[in-house]
N, C-alpha and C positions, 0 to 999 in steps of 0.2 A: 550419513547412516540414514535411511527413507522410513517412511510413517503411513501406515493406513489410515484412512479417513473416508467421510464422504462428504462428496460435494454437492449441490442441488441448485439450480437455476440453469436458465438458459445459455445466458452467456459465459457461467462459470463453467458449465462440461463442455460448451463447445469449445471454451481458449482453450482446457486441458487436452481435449480431443485434438486440436489443432496443432498444439504445439510437441505431439510426437514423445513426450521426454517419461510419462509417467503411465505405469501399468492400471490398466481396468481388469476388477475383478468382474463386475458386475454393472449393467446401464438400466435401471428401471424407469418406463413410460409409464405414465398413468392410463390405464383404459378410458377411450374414449375422446384421448385428445389428439387432434390429427389436424394439425394445420402447417404452415409455412414453415415456421421458424421450430418446429421440432420436428418435422421433416428434414432439414438441414442438420439438426443435428444428427438426428439416426442416419442419415444419407452417411455422414462420415464415421460415425461408429461404424457400420458397416465396410468401409474403407479399410478403416485400421482391425478391422475382425474384431469389435467387440461384443460380446455375446448381449445381446438386448431382449429384455420380457417384460410385460406388461403387469400391472400390478394395481391394486387398488388405492383408493387414497389412503386406506388404514395400516396398507403396506407401508406408502411411504412416509406416511408418518410415523412407524415404528422405526424409521431408521433415523429420523432426523428431527422429530419432534413437531410440534405445531407452531411451523415457518412459514413462509410463502415459496413452495421449493418449485411455483410453477409444473409440475408435472413430472420433473424430472431428477431422480436422484440415483447418483453415479456411487460405486466404492471403489475407490484409489489407492494404491502405493506411490504416493507422492518422489518424484526424484528429487535429490538433496539439491539445495541453491548451496551459495556460500556462507559458511556459520560466524566468519572472521574477518571480521574489516582488513586485516593484514591481504586477504586470500580475495577479498575486490580488490585493492587496491591495487596488486600483483599485475593484473589481468586489463587494466584499464589503455585504453589509447588517445585519451586527453583528460584534461583536470578534471580531478573529483568533483562531483556534483552528489551531492547526501543531504538526505533529510531526516532530521531527530527531531521526533517527537516525544516531548516530556507530560508522561500520564496523560493519554487520551483516554476518554471513559465509554465512549458510545460507540460501539462496533460499525454502527453506519458512516461515521466520520471518518473511524480510521480506514475501512474499504473507501472512502471516497477519496481518500487522502493517498492510498497507497494506485489508485487505478491515474489519477493525475502523475504521483509522481512517474510511473513507469511512460506514461503518454509522454512526460517533458526530460524523460532518458535521466532519471534518476540512477545511480549506479547501487545505491542501497537506503534502506529506510531503518534506523535506530531507532530503539523506545527502550524504555524498564522494563524490568520484569514483573516488579511488583506495581501496586498502585497505579494499574494503566488495563485496558480492556483486554489486551493481547488476541492475536489472532485467531480468532473462533471462524465456524460456517458463517454464521451473517456476515460479519465482516469480507471472508472470502467472496460471497455474494455479490455484493456491492461491489467489492474490488473489478470484477467482471473479467476474473483471469490472472490481475497484475500480482495476486497473492503468489501466483506460480510461476512468476515470470521474475521478479525483483528482491534481491534477499530483502529478509526482514530479519534483522538482529538484536534480538534481547540481549540487555544485560543488566549484570546485577548492581552495577555502578556507574551511574550516567555522568557524573561527575570525574571520574576518572578516565571515563572514555572520551569526555569532553576533552581532556588534556591529552590525552593520547593522539586524539584528532589533529590540535594545536600541534604537537609535536611532530605529527607528518606532513605540518606546513599549509595546514590548510585553517583557512580564514574562518572563522564561525559569527554567523551574524544570528542574531537573534530579533525577533519581532515583539516590538512594543508600540502601544500606545503616545508613550510619553517621549518616547525617542526623538533626539533631534534632528538626525538624518530620515528624510523621507525616500519612498522606493522607486521615487522617479528621479532622484539624485543620489543615490544608491549606485554605483559602480563598480564593477567587480567581476570580471571572467577567468581568474584565474581558480586556483583548488577552492570549494568552497560550501561550506556545510550551513543548511537553513535551519533553525531552531522553532520550534513553534508548542506554543505552551495548550494546556487542558484546555475546557470548553468551560469552565468557570472562574479558574484565579488564573490563568496563562502561566508564564514559567516559573517554576518555582526562585526562591530568593540565589540559590548556588548556583542554580542555572542560570540564571540572570549576567550573575558576577563573574562565570567562567565564557562570556561570549565576548569576542574581541569589536561587538557593533554592534549599535541597537539600533532598529530600523522601524518606520511607521509605516504605516500603510494609508495614505492619505482619503480623508473622506471627504465628501462632497454634497451631501443629505442632510437627513436629518437622523440615520441610525449613527451608531457611537462604534461598532465595531461588527466587523465580519463573522461567520461561521468559520472554526477553524479549517474546515477544509475546503473554501472556498478563498480565505488567505494564503493557504498553502498553494491552489491553482495559482494563485495573483502573482506571489512570490517567485514559484516555481518556472513561471511561462516568464518574466522580466527577466530572470537568468538564460533561460534558454536562448531568450529573443537577446539580449546583448553577446552571447557567445556566437549566433549565427551572423550577427550585424559584424564580430571581431573578423 
């Protein structure tokens, strides 16, 4: 099932145009914005036959509100990505690599996690429907196109989904500062789901209990922990490195 929404920001709009999967109804470009990055987006829009018109800052704000839109807003019908984990797993040609986000609250963190997940070849990102920020326009902008390319699966019961993941033979590794195993000694190139908790409390108790293994990220400086999006990048990069080396 497709959905119509507004995309904004040069990266997000350019990525959606490049993928050629989505239907563009209109592309609004801010009057007076005439630089190289904008030219690249408009050139691609012309190649795709997307109608473009100039708009005032107030007209852009009418579409997306008070956000940093970088002078470009598109009304798009998004082509559907996979909605169920079974659909994702059925199409894979390598062991699954999943990212589970337990209650991320900041859309900037969510967008950064999606961007990293896409870059590291994650097959799907899973998050609860409740008590989480959700994939809004801000998260999509920060994701720089990843929100349109990687399945983002929202589930009503994360604990049940984790049990289903385990039944599929996928190892579940959660990040925790007090874990006995650290990232540099965690060796796993098979089916894997990384679980990261929210910005303040980390994983919820039941989520933690459903992990097959807890893994810490070694800290060598004065700070006690990493931002969740940075931690996501570190664990996913290490997992992809191990797969490449194997």
